[in-house]
Steps between C-alpha positions, in 0.01 A plus 500: 500500500358381823376824646525865424436805734595863398868486413573153654439162345574140589640292215530128487818388294625160414864423429518353142789270603394341839135598502530649837205738567534839693262781576677836469379838625548782249458870565505763230681815601338821366834686497830340472863614458645394180816282526791528254459257211801277391433406138768229513679393802777330284630863450554565867835422663506185702610677818176707494279203444669233724482144421187354323246337718491126439242232567711392801490849644119497469473154677736627768279801579190268496644270750606774721163676488336156573649494851437869571241576781407866519350790329619686187647777707730242689602355164613827369707596798 
């Protein structure tokens, strides 16, 4: 933990694979809605889950985001 104030913290993490270091802001919510828990996704029909995310999918998103210029609201539109 790098810093902590009230319900917010800055945490420094390192990737075990590539040793990339990032600082992540973490906020603790005092009240949260509970999401349904799926004990085992293998029991869910494929059409509800969609195709599994592959390493190529993650790399494609990373490359797409690397060239993005704008704020989070613009990204989510």
